[in-house]
N, C-alpha and C positions, 0 to 999 in steps of 0.2 A: 454649851458646843451648840444645842442641837437650833438655839435662837439666833446664834451667828449664821452658821448657815441658812437660815431662811431670808436673811439679811443679805448675802452674799451673793452678787451678780459675775457670771462667771465667764469672760467672752469668747468667742470661739476660737479653738487653740489653743487655750491654756487648760493651765490644772491644778490643782490643789492639793497638798500632801499633809495629813494627817497625821501625826508619830503618837505612839502606845497609846491607842484605841483599842479596850478590849471587845470583847463577841458581844456583850450585850448593848454596849454605845455603837458596834459598827450596826447593829436589829435596829435599834434605837436611828440612826441616821438614814437606812435606808426607805424606814416606814414615812419619816420627816419629808423625806425625799421626794417619795409617791412612785407610782409609776408611768405618772405620763410627762415624762422630763424626756430631753435629749442627750443628759450626759451621760458619761458609762464611767463606773465603779470598777476599782481592783483592791482587794483587804487582801496582804500579806504578810507575817511578821510584827502583826500589832499597828500595820500603818496602812491607810487608808488613802488611796488616790480618787480624786474625780477629775474628769477630764470633757471637756466641754469640744466635740468633734469639728471640724470645719468643714464648708458645703464640699469641699471636692471629696472629702471624706466620707461624707453622704454618698454622692455621686456612684462613688465608686461602687461604695459599699453594695450598691442597691442593685448595680450593673451586672457587679459579679455574681450574687447570690443567685439572680435570675437566671446568669448563664449555667451556673451549676442547676438549679432547679428544671430549664430545659435541656442538660442533660439525661439529667434523669428519668425525665419522660420519657425519652427518647428511646431509652434503654428499658423504660418500662420496669423502673426499679421504683419499689413504694417507699416514700420518706416521708418525713414529717416535722416543719421549722416549726423553730421556736426564737429565730429572730433573737434580741437582746434578752432573752431572759436570763436573771439573778442566780447564778449555780452556788452554792453554798456550801462548805462541811465545818458545821459545830466542832467536829474532833481535829480534823485539820487547823484550823483555825485559817480559812481562806473563803475567797467568793471572788468571781470575776461574772463580768458582762461582757459575751461576744459580740462584737460587730453580725452575725449569726452563726446559728447552728444548727445542724441536722440529723435525727435519727433515722439510721437505714437498718444495719442490722438488728436491732433493739426498736423499731419503729411500733410493732406493735405492742409491744411492752408499753409505752406512752402515747396510744394511738387516743385522740380526745379528752386528753389530760390538760386542765387550765395549770395546774400548779406541779410542780416538781423538788422530788423530796430525795437527796441524794443517798436517806438513808435507806430507802427501800426501791428507789427509782435508779438503773442505769444512767452515767453518766453520756450527752450527746456522743455520737461515734463520728464528728466530724465539726468541727469549730471555724471559724472565715475571721481574722483580724486585719485590716485595711489598718496600715500604720504609715500615715503621712504625718504625724508627729514621731512616732516611734513610743508605741505604748503597751506594744504588744510584753505578756508575762507568761511565758511559756513555759515555767515551772510550776504554773499555778492550775493550767491545763492540765500539765504532767501528774501532779502529785492528784487531781480530781480523776484521772484515769481518761481522757479523752483522747480514743485511739490514734486521731487522724488530726493535724491545724494544719491550715493554711494561712501563712503568711505572705501578704502584699503588698512590697514597700519598693520603693522608685521605680515602679513600672515593673516588679519583676514578682513573679511569684514564686516560693518557695514550698514545700509540702516536707512534714515533719510528720515521721510516724513513730508511735511509741513500741518501744524494743527492751523487753525486762525493764519497765519503769524507768526508761530513758527515752525523749524524741531523737531521732537518727534523720538529716534530712534524707531523703528519696527524691530519686529522678520521676516516680511512675506513683501515683494513687493505689495500694491496696484496693481504694474500693472500685477504680475504675485503670484495673491493670492495662496495660500496652498502650492507652490512649496517651499523648505526648500532650499533656494538660498546661505545663508548665511552662511550655511554648505559645500554645494557641488560647488561653483563655486571657494574656495579654494583648494578643495579636486582635483579638475582636475586640475588647474593653478598649484599644485603641480609636478599633474602624468605627465605633460607636459615636466616636467623638467627629467624625467626618461625613459618615454614613448616615447616621441616624441610627435610634436605638431599633426601630420594628425591620429595618432591613437588614441589622447587624443580628439581630435576631433568627430571623429566617434564614440567612447564611449559615449562622453557626448549627443551627438543626439539621438544617442539609449535608452537613461536615462530618455530622456527627452516622448520622443514618448511611453518608458512603465510607466509614470507616467502621462499620460493626457489620456490615453487608460484605 
């Protein structure tokens, strides 16, 4: 299997599914794929998905991640971003690589860490998924205990909050209550396409300051 993966070229926007993959094989495949790659993985029910994102996916991921970082900076909220770090739990037999993720409440517990081990470390407080090809696996995030999941799909932002072990859609983020982010984040993402990134980021920061004052 490893030899075949090394030879396999996955075009952008495409995915491959591998069935009946043991945890040991999953770990070996991760090592074989390496960390310097653009592909994303998801592992659940002994099925491994490997996805190659489209360029538009990466553009949206970076911009929405930047807007979220700007929001927390203006609110003076300490956070630790770990990007597409691989999160996995052998006991649950699951693994995922978000498009971006953030430690907020638990920032101090992982600050400066280069490796996260969910056997001893908490999961991210917020995960971001950009679904150009609809690949989000909410059940994995749910089982790993990620308290908040943002899913951007077809131009809309949906926020899911973990309640009693299940995700419920929410109009507001519990991390940023009373801010209409499901409306505002897509608006500023669209503005960046016509007004440019820097002008848009400056306008967004001004909007945040206005609403917190």
